[in-house]
ZAFINU-540457 format. One record per residue (C-alpha): residue number from 1; x, y, z. Coordinates in Angstrom, 3 decimals. Each point is the difference from the previous one (the first is absolute). Layout:
% residues N
+-----+----------+----------+----------+
:   i :       px :       py :       pz :
+-----+----------+----------+----------+
: NUM :        X :        Y :        Z :
...
+-----+----------+----------+----------+
//
This chain:
% residues 342
+-----+----------+----------+----------+
:   i :       px :       py :       pz :
+-----+----------+----------+----------+
:   1 :  148.634 :  104.701 :  104.542 :
:   2 :    2.719 :    1.217 :   -2.350 :
:   3 :    1.057 :   -1.998 :   -3.054 :
:   4 :    3.268 :    1.149 :   -1.514 :
:   5 :    0.251 :    0.368 :   -3.755 :
:   6 :    3.001 :   -1.453 :   -1.816 :
:   7 :    1.333 :    2.031 :   -2.950 :
:   8 :   -0.051 :   -1.642 :   -3.423 :
:   9 :    1.305 :    2.911 :   -2.068 :
:  10 :   -0.433 :    3.619 :   -0.966 :
:  11 :   -0.070 :    2.014 :   -3.220 :
:  12 :   -0.361 :    3.609 :   -1.080 :
:  13 :   -3.151 :    1.157 :   -1.811 :
:  14 :   -0.960 :    3.592 :   -0.650 :
:  15 :   -2.942 :    1.053 :    2.201 :
:  16 :    0.005 :   -3.415 :    1.645 :
:  17 :   -2.786 :    0.877 :    2.439 :
:  18 :   -2.479 :    0.373 :   -2.895 :
:  19 :   -0.334 :   -3.733 :   -0.731 :
:  20 :   -3.813 :    0.134 :   -0.315 :
:  21 :    0.275 :    2.345 :   -2.983 :
:  22 :    2.635 :    0.946 :   -2.480 :
:  23 :    2.945 :   -0.044 :   -0.366 :
:  24 :    0.104 :   -3.671 :    1.048 :
:  25 :   -2.171 :   -2.947 :    0.984 :
:  26 :    0.386 :   -3.666 :    0.905 :
:  27 :   -1.814 :   -2.796 :   -1.808 :
:  28 :   -0.527 :   -3.180 :    2.022 :
:  29 :   -0.966 :   -3.269 :   -1.695 :
:  30 :   -0.518 :   -3.184 :    1.975 :
:  31 :    2.704 :   -2.569 :   -0.641 :
:  32 :    2.160 :    2.436 :   -1.994 :
:  33 :    2.694 :    2.490 :    1.014 :
:  34 :   -1.369 :    3.500 :    0.714 :
:  35 :    0.707 :    2.657 :   -2.608 :
:  36 :    0.720 :    3.709 :    0.254 :
:  37 :   -1.502 :    2.531 :   -2.437 :
:  38 :    1.738 :    3.393 :   -0.191 :
:  39 :   -0.936 :    3.157 :   -1.861 :
:  40 :    3.116 :    1.691 :   -1.333 :
:  41 :   -1.074 :    3.008 :   -2.037 :
:  42 :   -1.786 :   -1.253 :   -3.112 :
:  43 :    1.024 :   -3.584 :    0.717 :
:  44 :   -1.404 :   -2.828 :    2.097 :
:  45 :    2.646 :   -2.468 :    1.128 :
:  46 :   -0.676 :   -3.486 :    1.367 :
:  47 :    2.379 :   -1.657 :    2.455 :
:  48 :    0.333 :   -3.304 :    1.797 :
:  49 :   -0.432 :    1.162 :    3.597 :
:  50 :    2.238 :   -2.720 :    1.440 :
:  51 :    2.861 :    1.026 :   -2.267 :
:  52 :   -0.733 :    3.689 :    0.561 :
:  53 :    0.957 :   -0.520 :    3.635 :
:  54 :    3.015 :   -2.111 :   -0.941 :
:  55 :    3.152 :    0.286 :   -2.076 :
:  56 :   -1.383 :   -1.389 :   -3.270 :
:  57 :   -1.440 :    2.044 :   -2.859 :
:  58 :   -3.733 :    0.365 :    0.664 :
:  59 :   -1.416 :    1.614 :   -3.155 :
:  60 :   -2.551 :   -2.171 :   -1.847 :
:  61 :   -1.451 :    2.495 :   -2.492 :
:  62 :   -0.474 :    3.655 :   -0.924 :
:  63 :   -3.175 :    1.498 :   -1.486 :
:  64 :   -0.655 :    3.446 :   -1.442 :
:  65 :   -3.069 :    1.789 :    1.362 :
:  66 :   -2.393 :    0.319 :   -2.999 :
:  67 :   -1.540 :    3.293 :    1.096 :
:  68 :    1.491 :    3.495 :    0.329 :
:  69 :    1.221 :    1.516 :    3.239 :
:  70 :   -2.806 :    0.934 :    2.369 :
:  71 :   -2.203 :   -2.959 :   -0.951 :
:  72 :   -0.520 :   -1.979 :    3.213 :
:  73 :    0.147 :   -3.796 :   -0.178 :
:  74 :    0.448 :   -3.305 :    1.800 :
:  75 :    1.890 :   -2.923 :   -1.528 :
:  76 :    0.392 :   -3.778 :    0.021 :
:  77 :    2.469 :   -2.303 :   -1.735 :
:  78 :   -0.575 :   -3.445 :   -1.496 :
:  79 :    1.280 :   -3.034 :    1.943 :
:  80 :    2.862 :   -0.565 :   -2.445 :
:  81 :    0.927 :    3.693 :    0.085 :
:  82 :   -0.315 :    0.784 :   -3.708 :
:  83 :   -3.178 :    2.165 :   -0.059 :
:  84 :   -0.903 :    3.003 :    2.119 :
:  85 :   -3.609 :    1.152 :    0.323 :
:  86 :   -0.789 :    3.607 :    0.946 :
:  87 :   -3.434 :    0.928 :    1.312 :
:  88 :   -1.238 :    3.597 :    0.022 :
:  89 :   -3.471 :    1.199 :    0.871 :
:  90 :   -1.322 :   -0.471 :   -3.540 :
:  91 :    2.371 :   -2.434 :   -1.711 :
:  92 :    2.070 :   -3.169 :    0.332 :
:  93 :    3.138 :   -0.293 :   -2.123 :
:  94 :    2.453 :   -2.900 :   -0.400 :
:  95 :    3.598 :    0.581 :   -1.109 :
:  96 :    2.901 :   -2.358 :   -0.630 :
:  97 :    3.450 :    0.336 :    1.507 :
:  98 :    1.208 :    1.169 :   -3.432 :
:  99 :   -2.310 :    3.015 :    0.227 :
: 100 :   -2.697 :   -1.119 :   -2.449 :
: 101 :   -3.671 :    0.562 :    0.864 :
: 102 :   -1.578 :   -3.455 :   -0.025 :
: 103 :   -3.601 :    1.210 :    0.382 :
: 104 :   -2.119 :    2.694 :    1.581 :
: 105 :   -3.546 :   -0.152 :    1.348 :
: 106 :   -1.780 :    3.332 :    0.328 :
: 107 :   -2.697 :    0.420 :    2.619 :
: 108 :   -2.509 :    2.768 :    0.389 :
: 109 :    0.883 :    3.600 :   -0.757 :
: 110 :    0.031 :    1.370 :    3.521 :
: 111 :    0.500 :    3.684 :   -0.882 :
: 112 :    1.510 :    0.683 :    3.405 :
: 113 :    3.516 :    0.286 :    1.477 :
: 114 :    1.914 :   -3.266 :    0.139 :
: 115 :    0.286 :   -1.079 :    3.626 :
: 116 :    1.228 :   -3.598 :   -0.348 :
: 117 :   -2.809 :   -1.938 :    1.652 :
: 118 :    0.296 :   -3.119 :   -2.127 :
: 119 :    1.842 :   -3.278 :    0.531 :
: 120 :    1.192 :   -3.019 :   -2.010 :
: 121 :    1.565 :   -3.417 :    0.558 :
: 122 :    1.088 :   -3.020 :   -2.032 :
: 123 :   -1.301 :   -3.452 :    0.810 :
: 124 :    2.638 :   -2.422 :    1.259 :
: 125 :    0.005 :   -1.901 :   -3.309 :
: 126 :    0.489 :    3.231 :   -1.956 :
: 127 :   -3.014 :   -0.598 :   -2.256 :
: 128 :   -2.200 :    2.845 :    1.205 :
: 129 :    0.160 :    3.520 :    1.359 :
: 130 :   -2.582 :    1.121 :    2.549 :
: 131 :   -0.578 :    3.751 :    0.051 :
: 132 :   -2.282 :    2.446 :    1.765 :
: 133 :   -0.840 :    3.235 :   -1.838 :
: 134 :   -1.890 :    2.677 :    1.861 :
: 135 :   -3.464 :    0.945 :   -1.205 :
: 136 :   -1.173 :    3.243 :   -1.555 :
: 137 :   -1.460 :    2.797 :    2.082 :
: 138 :   -1.994 :    2.842 :   -1.513 :
: 139 :   -3.349 :    1.783 :   -0.041 :
: 140 :   -1.105 :   -1.630 :    3.226 :
: 141 :    0.540 :   -3.631 :   -1.036 :
: 142 :    2.654 :   -2.634 :    0.618 :
: 143 :    0.513 :   -3.047 :   -2.201 :
: 144 :    1.894 :   -2.059 :    2.576 :
: 145 :    3.560 :   -1.297 :   -0.089 :
: 146 :    0.799 :   -2.692 :   -2.545 :
: 147 :    1.796 :   -3.282 :    0.715 :
: 148 :    1.554 :   -1.550 :   -3.102 :
: 149 :    1.717 :   -3.256 :   -0.894 :
: 150 :    2.140 :    0.387 :   -3.130 :
: 151 :    2.078 :   -2.448 :   -2.014 :
: 152 :    3.605 :    0.790 :    0.842 :
: 153 :    1.348 :   -0.526 :   -3.519 :
: 154 :   -2.645 :    2.005 :   -1.900 :
: 155 :   -1.899 :    2.243 :    2.419 :
: 156 :   -3.284 :   -1.580 :   -1.094 :
: 157 :   -2.680 :    0.409 :    2.684 :
: 158 :   -0.966 :   -3.474 :    1.176 :
: 159 :   -2.631 :    1.267 :    2.439 :
: 160 :   -0.945 :    3.091 :    1.956 :
: 161 :   -2.257 :    1.006 :    2.884 :
: 162 :   -1.121 :    3.378 :    1.298 :
: 163 :    0.574 :    0.298 :    3.739 :
: 164 :   -2.222 :    1.887 :    2.405 :
: 165 :    2.746 :    2.278 :    1.284 :
: 166 :    1.748 :    3.308 :   -0.605 :
: 167 :    3.697 :   -0.650 :    0.550 :
: 168 :    2.555 :    2.449 :    1.235 :
: 169 :    2.454 :   -2.892 :   -0.022 :
: 170 :    0.151 :   -3.749 :   -0.551 :
: 171 :    2.375 :   -2.948 :    0.241 :
: 172 :   -0.100 :   -3.507 :   -1.438 :
: 173 :    0.888 :   -3.028 :    2.135 :
: 174 :    0.474 :   -3.347 :   -1.804 :
: 175 :   -1.270 :   -3.063 :    1.855 :
: 176 :    2.513 :   -2.847 :    0.501 :
: 177 :   -2.183 :   -2.389 :   -2.031 :
: 178 :    0.788 :    1.953 :   -3.188 :
: 179 :   -3.696 :    0.174 :   -0.944 :
: 180 :   -1.415 :    2.748 :    2.202 :
: 181 :    0.900 :    3.660 :    0.130 :
: 182 :   -0.743 :    2.345 :    2.879 :
: 183 :   -0.596 :    3.722 :   -0.385 :
: 184 :    0.011 :    2.484 :    2.846 :
: 185 :   -1.622 :    3.339 :   -0.828 :
: 186 :    0.189 :    3.081 :    2.180 :
: 187 :   -2.563 :    2.782 :   -0.280 :
: 188 :    1.631 :    2.435 :    2.408 :
: 189 :   -2.383 :    1.086 :    2.738 :
: 190 :   -2.837 :   -1.908 :   -1.711 :
: 191 :    1.446 :   -3.378 :    0.958 :
: 192 :    1.654 :   -2.947 :   -1.708 :
: 193 :   -0.975 :   -3.163 :   -1.876 :
: 194 :    1.411 :   -3.514 :   -0.270 :
: 195 :   -0.634 :   -1.846 :   -3.263 :
: 196 :    0.992 :   -3.477 :   -1.137 :
: 197 :   -0.210 :   -1.189 :   -3.582 :
: 198 :    0.785 :   -2.944 :   -2.249 :
: 199 :   -0.489 :   -1.009 :   -3.606 :
: 200 :   -2.629 :   -2.671 :   -0.610 :
: 201 :   -0.446 :   -1.128 :   -3.626 :
: 202 :    1.342 :    3.317 :   -1.234 :
: 203 :   -2.273 :    2.098 :    2.231 :
: 204 :    1.044 :    2.010 :    3.019 :
: 205 :   -1.762 :   -1.019 :    3.188 :
: 206 :    0.239 :    2.635 :    2.755 :
: 207 :   -1.141 :   -0.069 :    3.608 :
: 208 :    0.475 :    2.600 :    2.696 :
: 209 :    0.563 :   -0.056 :    3.730 :
: 210 :   -3.111 :    0.983 :    1.959 :
: 211 :    1.790 :    2.636 :    2.105 :
: 212 :    0.698 :    3.096 :   -2.098 :
: 213 :    2.464 :    1.518 :    2.455 :
: 214 :    2.786 :   -2.574 :   -0.139 :
: 215 :    3.243 :    0.154 :   -1.953 :
: 216 :    1.347 :   -3.187 :   -1.574 :
: 217 :    3.463 :   -0.457 :    1.484 :
: 218 :    1.441 :   -3.464 :   -0.628 :
: 219 :   -0.913 :   -3.620 :   -0.645 :
: 220 :    1.355 :   -2.960 :    1.971 :
: 221 :    2.609 :   -2.081 :   -1.880 :
: 222 :   -2.327 :   -3.031 :    0.113 :
: 223 :   -2.785 :    2.069 :   -1.611 :
: 224 :   -2.651 :   -1.063 :    2.521 :
: 225 :   -0.331 :    3.405 :    1.639 :
: 226 :    0.711 :    3.663 :   -0.605 :
: 227 :    0.789 :    3.042 :    2.091 :
: 228 :   -1.838 :    3.336 :    0.056 :
: 229 :    0.501 :    3.297 :    1.767 :
: 230 :   -2.826 :    2.155 :    1.315 :
: 231 :    1.512 :    3.430 :    0.668 :
: 232 :    1.070 :    1.039 :    2.449 :
: 233 :   -0.089 :   -2.652 :    2.666 :
: 234 :   -0.767 :   -3.537 :   -1.215 :
: 235 :    1.550 :   -2.703 :   -2.127 :
: 236 :   -1.982 :   -3.144 :   -0.760 :
: 237 :    0.374 :   -3.498 :   -1.426 :
: 238 :   -2.629 :   -1.390 :   -2.410 :
: 239 :   -0.675 :   -3.327 :   -1.662 :
: 240 :    0.601 :   -0.298 :   -3.730 :
: 241 :   -1.995 :    0.107 :   -2.185 :
: 242 :   -3.027 :    0.650 :    2.204 :
: 243 :    1.462 :    2.887 :    1.996 :
: 244 :   -1.466 :   -1.112 :    3.347 :
: 245 :    1.636 :    1.691 :    2.975 :
: 246 :    2.433 :   -2.270 :    1.858 :
: 247 :    1.494 :    2.386 :    2.562 :
: 248 :    0.925 :    3.637 :    0.556 :
: 249 :    2.759 :    1.838 :    1.841 :
: 250 :   -0.289 :    3.627 :    1.056 :
: 251 :    2.986 :    2.273 :    0.313 :
: 252 :   -0.879 :    0.602 :    3.659 :
: 253 :    0.156 :   -3.734 :    0.787 :
: 254 :    3.321 :   -0.339 :   -1.784 :
: 255 :    1.488 :    3.163 :    1.510 :
: 256 :   -0.846 :   -0.645 :    3.629 :
: 257 :   -0.646 :    2.547 :    2.764 :
: 258 :    0.239 :    3.704 :   -0.886 :
: 259 :   -0.059 :    3.133 :    2.123 :
: 260 :   -2.738 :    2.611 :   -0.061 :
: 261 :   -1.971 :    0.341 :   -3.216 :
: 262 :    2.806 :   -1.308 :   -2.201 :
: 263 :   -1.625 :   -2.287 :   -2.591 :
: 264 :    1.920 :   -2.622 :   -2.024 :
: 265 :   -0.768 :   -0.583 :   -3.665 :
: 266 :    1.328 :   -2.122 :   -2.843 :
: 267 :    2.095 :    2.179 :   -2.273 :
: 268 :   -0.227 :   -2.654 :   -2.714 :
: 269 :   -1.772 :   -3.311 :   -0.377 :
: 270 :    3.090 :   -2.180 :    0.107 :
: 271 :    0.697 :   -3.232 :   -1.829 :
: 272 :    1.542 :   -3.447 :    0.207 :
: 273 :    3.680 :   -0.419 :    0.787 :
: 274 :   -0.639 :   -3.732 :   -0.319 :
: 275 :   -2.937 :   -2.364 :    0.308 :
: 276 :   -0.072 :    0.279 :    3.791 :
: 277 :    0.824 :    3.668 :    0.541 :
: 278 :   -1.588 :    3.355 :   -0.828 :
: 279 :    1.916 :    3.248 :    0.422 :
: 280 :   -2.018 :    3.202 :    0.526 :
: 281 :    0.939 :    3.601 :    0.799 :
: 282 :   -1.694 :    1.798 :    2.904 :
: 283 :    0.305 :    3.403 :    1.626 :
: 284 :   -2.083 :    2.331 :    2.178 :
: 285 :   -1.560 :    3.371 :   -0.649 :
: 286 :    2.222 :    1.583 :    2.647 :
: 287 :    3.209 :   -1.120 :   -1.705 :
: 288 :    1.562 :    0.423 :   -3.433 :
: 289 :    0.766 :   -2.536 :   -2.752 :
: 290 :    3.534 :   -0.078 :    1.408 :
: 291 :   -1.435 :   -1.772 :    3.046 :
: 292 :   -1.793 :   -2.711 :   -1.993 :
: 293 :    0.187 :   -3.550 :    1.290 :
: 294 :    0.396 :   -3.008 :   -2.279 :
: 295 :   -2.033 :   -2.757 :    1.643 :
: 296 :    0.311 :   -3.698 :   -0.824 :
: 297 :   -3.290 :   -1.921 :    0.124 :
: 298 :   -0.710 :   -3.733 :   -0.046 :
: 299 :   -2.048 :   -0.375 :   -3.185 :
: 300 :   -1.734 :   -3.173 :    1.243 :
: 301 :   -1.312 :    1.474 :    3.250 :
: 302 :    0.195 :    3.773 :   -0.491 :
: 303 :    2.098 :    0.263 :    3.171 :
: 304 :    2.783 :    2.629 :    0.122 :
: 305 :    3.403 :   -1.597 :    0.467 :
: 306 :    1.943 :    3.166 :    0.737 :
: 307 :    1.665 :    3.105 :   -1.374 :
: 308 :    2.843 :   -0.069 :   -2.481 :
: 309 :    3.200 :    1.602 :    1.274 :
: 310 :    2.674 :    1.166 :   -2.438 :
: 311 :    3.751 :    0.503 :    0.477 :
: 312 :   -0.370 :    3.610 :   -1.242 :
: 313 :   -2.861 :    2.522 :    0.051 :
: 314 :   -2.876 :   -0.943 :   -2.331 :
: 315 :   -3.085 :    2.126 :   -0.665 :
: 316 :   -3.149 :   -0.175 :   -2.061 :
: 317 :   -1.276 :   -2.949 :   -2.004 :
: 318 :    1.011 :   -3.651 :   -0.315 :
: 319 :   -0.593 :   -1.962 :   -3.235 :
: 320 :   -0.361 :   -3.814 :    0.461 :
: 321 :    1.183 :   -2.148 :   -2.926 :
: 322 :   -1.574 :   -3.381 :    0.936 :
: 323 :    3.358 :   -1.772 :   -0.303 :
: 324 :    1.081 :    0.408 :    3.618 :
: 325 :    1.278 :    3.558 :   -0.480 :
: 326 :   -1.266 :    3.582 :   -0.045 :
: 327 :    1.162 :    3.469 :   -1.017 :
: 328 :    0.340 :    3.328 :    1.822 :
: 329 :    1.371 :    3.308 :   -1.276 :
: 330 :    1.947 :    2.947 :    1.394 :
: 331 :    0.739 :    2.934 :   -2.291 :
: 332 :    1.437 :   -1.439 :   -3.214 :
: 333 :    0.811 :   -3.413 :    1.476 :
: 334 :   -2.183 :   -3.119 :   -0.022 :
: 335 :    0.746 :   -2.717 :    2.549 :
: 336 :   -0.986 :   -3.649 :   -0.142 :
: 337 :   -0.583 :   -1.997 :    3.189 :
: 338 :   -0.928 :   -3.437 :    1.288 :
: 339 :   -0.788 :   -1.586 :    3.360 :
: 340 :    3.164 :   -1.679 :    1.342 :
: 341 :   -0.014 :   -3.778 :   -0.146 :
: 342 :    0.127 :   -1.555 :    3.445 :
+-----+----------+----------+----------+
//
């Protein structure tokens, strides 16, 4: 079955196809408009995504990168848009929109090339910053990655835990209840970890998913379940907070019959377009990313509904926004889509 996508808007962004890294990223918060973060030289700019695709001025704030060129970082911005937090491998730094450094927390001295494996995120109330700093490696030992909760206005460490992982990348995922924070950690060929945490009486409580080969992908808008991706061929739904397996869907089951030894796989773990619909990207080893299929899935049953069809050629990834829309990119253009209302 084919489900035609209706265009919502389009906008130009340099290197649009690189949404999962710099120079741009999308920040989704439940119940609030999505925001666009763009790296423009030594500046980080924050935009209202809805306005970015419309005729109104979209700029919310501009923040100067606190570190010199060549220092890799990830960034997050406070809910009210007045503070930007930059997270490198060994430090977290908060700056105001006027350019002043509000605070800086230094981690361990890694004594190794900066590779940008850390991650940070504000809580929905703006009171705290959650940050992951990678652990130190040297002389045959590893200290473990560190998960921190810092006061957003001062940088004071409220609580910290050492995680049993060695990240090559990580991403925070706020839970809709505003109390829990998810953290997905990738270890390259060594696997992946899913962590959940919350503050209890000023202490960080952390628990991990039992399966160390799943990537945390999204959380349902009602907060009662979350989505993981087990590369290359399975996405799964789990209860929250327990993590019990609810259902799985393999790429082969979603793709349908194939010829010969052609094997389908999920090119990305997908996410929620809305409470009832997951959108995931699939392809096969015999094809190229240009032949990827964007498959709509009933989030309540795990049943594929059909393939998205676009009015112009679309390749590569799809980025769900949980508000009924999603993004795709071609060259330097980002497109926004929705399912037509019947």
